[in-house]
N, C-alpha and C positions, 0 to 999 in steps of 0.2 A: 504493500500500500504506500502511495506517495505521501510524504509528510506535508507538502504544500500543494495547493492547487495551482497557484500562479507565482512565479518569480519575476519581478519587474526590475528594470534598470532605467534610470533617467536623471534629469536635472532636479536637484532639490532647491526649490524656490519658495520663499515666503510671499504669498500673493496678498496684495492690498488692492481692493477694488474701490473705484470712485465713479460716481455718476457725474457726467459732464454733458453739456449741450454741444451742438455742432460748432458753434462759435468758439467755445473754450478749447475743443479738440484742435481746431485750426490754429488758434493762437499758440498752442503748445507745440505745433509743428509735428504732430504724431500721425503717421500713416494709418488710415482707417482700415480696420478689419484684418490686420496682419500682426505678426510678432516681429518686433525689431530689436536686435541686440544693441545694447547701449553700454557705455563705460560709466565709471563712478561719477565723473563730472556731469554727464548728461542726466544721470539719475538725480543728482542734487539739484540740477536746473529744473527738472520736472517737478520735484517735490516743492521747490520754491513757488513754481507756477500754480501748483494745486492748492497751496496755502492751507487753509483750515477746512477744506472740503472733507466730509466724513469718509473714512476708509474702513474696510472690513478685512481683517487679517486671518489667514489660514495657511497651513502647510499645503504646498501645491507643487506645480510642475505637472506636465501632462500625464506621465505614467503613474505618478503618485496619486493623482485624482482618480485614475482608473483602479488602482489597487484599493483605495479607500472605498470606492463604490462597490467593488467586488466583495470586499470584506463585509460591508454592510448587508450584502446578500448571502452571507454565510460562507464565502470562500476563505480558505486559509492562504494568506498572502505574505510574501517576503519582498522587501524593496531595498535594492542597493543604491546608495546615494552618498553624497559628500557635502557636509556642512562644516562651517568654521566653529572654533570654540568661543562663540560669542552668544549674546542673549538670543538673537534670532535663531542660531543653530540649536540651542537648548529648547527653544519654543518649538522648532520644527520636529525634533525627535520626540518631544513630549506629546505633540499633537498626533504623530503617527501611532504612538503607543495607545493613546486614547481611542484611536480608530481601529485597534486590534490588528495593526499591520506591523509585523516584525521587520527589523532592519539590521544593517551591519553596525549601527551606532557609531560610525566613524565621524569624528569631529575634530580633525586637526588640519592645519594648513600652514606648511612651513614658509610659504611666500607672504603670509600676512593678509590674505584676502578675507573679506567678511563673507558671511553667508549670502547666497544669491537671493535676489528679490525680483518680483515681477509686478509692475504697476499696470493694472488692468482698468482701462477707461471705458465705461459703458455709456453709450449715447441713447437718446430716447427711442431710437428704432431697434434697440436691444443688441446692436452690434458691439463686439468687444474688440478693443485695440490695445495691444500689449507692448510694453517696453521692458525688456528683460536685461537685468544686470546679473551676469552669471556668477561673479565672485568666485568662491571656492569650488563650485561645481564645474567651472571651466576646465579644471584639472582632474575630473573624475577618471579613475584608472582601474587597472586590474586589482589594485590594492583594496578596492571597495567590494570586490566579488567575494562571496561566501560559497565556495564550490559545493560544500556538503549540502547546503540548502538548495542550490540550483539543480543538482543531479537528482534530488528527491522531490522535484516538482513535476506537475503535469504539463505546464506551459511556461515558456520563457518569453516575456513580453518586452519588446524593445521600443523605446521612444525615439522617433525620428529626429528630434531636436539634437540628439547626440552627434548628428552628422557634422556639426560645427566644431566638434572637439576631437583633435587627433588622438589624445589619450583615451577619450571615450570610445572612439571607433576601435582602437586596439583592444580595449576591454571587451567590447561586444564580440570581436572576432574570437577571442579566447573563450568567452562564455558560450558563443554559438557552437563552437566545436565540441565543447564539453557537453552541451545539451544534446547535440546530435548523437554523440557516443552513448549517452545515457537513455536515449529514446524519448527525450523531452521535446514536445512540439514547440515550434518557434513561430511567434506572432510579431508583427511589426506595424506601427502606425507611421504614416508619412508626416503627420504632425501639422505642417503649415506650408503654404505656397512659397514662402520665402526660403524654406529649406531646399525647395526645388530650383528656385531662381538663383540662389547664391551658393548653395552647398550641394549641388547635384552630384558631383563625384563622391563626396562623403556619404551622401544618402545611398547611392548605388552600392557603396562598399558595405553598408549595413545589411544588404540582402543580396550579396554578390552570388550566392549559390541558391537563391530562392528562399521562400518561407512557406510554412504550412498555412498561415492565415495572414492576410494583409487587410489593414484598415485604412481607408482614405475617405476624404469628402469629395464631392463632385468636382470642385474647382481644382483640387490637387491632382486628381486622376486625369482630368483633361489637360492640364499643364504638363504633367509628366510625359504624356504621349503626344502632345501637340494636336489635339482634336477638338472639334466644336461640340460634338454629340457624345455624351458619356457612354453610350452603348458601343461606341467604337473603341473603347479601351478594353472591352471584354476579351477579345481574342489575344492581344498582346499580354494582358495580365495572366491569362491562362497558361502562357508559356513560362511564367516566372513564379506562380503561386499554385498551391494545391487548392486554395479556396480564398475568397475575398468578399469583403463587404464595403460598398461605397455608399456613404450617407448623402442624402440629397435634401436636407432641410425639411420643409413642409411636404415634399414629394416622397418622403420615407427613405427607403434604402434599396439598393440593387445588390442582390446576393448571388454568388456562385459557390455552390457547395461541393464542387468537384464533378458534379454530374448534370446539374441543371441551373439555369439562370432564373431567378425569381424576383419579382418586384414586391417589396413589403411596404404597405401603405402606412402613413402616419396620421394619427388623429389630429384634427384641426385645433390649434391652441393659439392664444395670444401671447407672444413672447415678451418677456420683460428683460431678460439678460441671457444671451447665448453662450456666455463664458462657461466652459467645462462640458458643453453638451456632447461633443465627440468623445471626451474622456469617460463620461458617464455611460455612453453607448458601449464603448469598448469594454468597460468593466462589467457591465451587465451581460454582454455576449460571452465573455470569457468565463464568467461565473456559471452561466448555463451550460456551456460546453463541458466544463469539468464535472458536471452532474449528469452527463450522458444525453442531453438534449441535442437535437440536430441544429445546424446553423441557421436555417430559416426560422425555426421557433425561437432561437436565441436572439435573432435580429428583431423579432416582434417585441420581445421584452426590451431590447435596447431602445427601440423607438418610443415605447411607452415611458421608460425611465427618463430618456432625454427630453421628451415632451413635457414631462412633469417638472424637470429641472429648470427649463427655460422660462417657466412661469414664476420663478423665484429669483431673488437677487443672490448671487454667489455661485461658486463652482461646484457646490455639493449640497445635497439635501440632508436634513436630520436623519440619523440612522433609523429611527423608527418609521419614517416615511418611506425610505428606500426599501427596507425589509418588508414593509406591508405591500408595496408594489410587487415585489418578488413573490411573496406568499399568495397574493390574490391571483397573479398571473399563473402560477403553477396549479392553483386550485381549479382554474377554468380552462387549462390548456387542452387544446385539440391539435394533434400533430397534422401539419399540412400534407 
């Protein structure tokens, strides 16, 4: 029996969310709807510009959000990350523990970096625009891997944002080989269009020999293969993955389970904040797969959970809400 359902690796970032209007977003010179890497000076500039606007703080990073969502649905999760020995780092690890996600508890940085942060600006149309200071996590490496936990997991989940980190990519290469040798399935999320625009070679390195499951949103998939219609990515993706899920916002998701292509509908909702929707979706899907559900059924839960999340402010739901969505879904599940 596997000790863990999912072993994830990604950037450890303390997320702070702010509500801004379009004018404020423009005045801060933040590119809308994407993730932009920033340095410490730019971070300080943005914080000065945001002033006393209320922020909400939580342990984050794409893969961490997915691990937390999966844990809330009953999955046993381990997360490899790197934080600094500062207040934010202690907060981050404490928050992971509170969410029942185990980690390597690594919190040292010989170069003196602080723990990474992500400033998430939410506009009235519910779009999220992220400015990320990597800090200590820029140097995440094989030192943060816990091989005993990895090889005893069902899935190894890779965050595409690691494409920007040479040491992170090397850590993924080492971990991916160990996972394959141990029969652990490998899943990857493309994470963001800017990873494709500016870190394409690094992103390709993360899945150089293919993956068992790929997560992408529609814009990422179309940009990756240079097409206008998302259905035109199906054939090239089938050459590189054993299965994939492409999220399409209010249109639901496009799923290939290795045998058939299925469109999964999404319930109509009024979004308040789209930050973390893809992470919630991936966490829900992985949690279902480790319990023996098929990918189409798992994607149905993913759309339900993501649809609930975007009606709230913040990248995660209270544990009792997420677990109830999971229980209710399993209680009425009819396999397609």
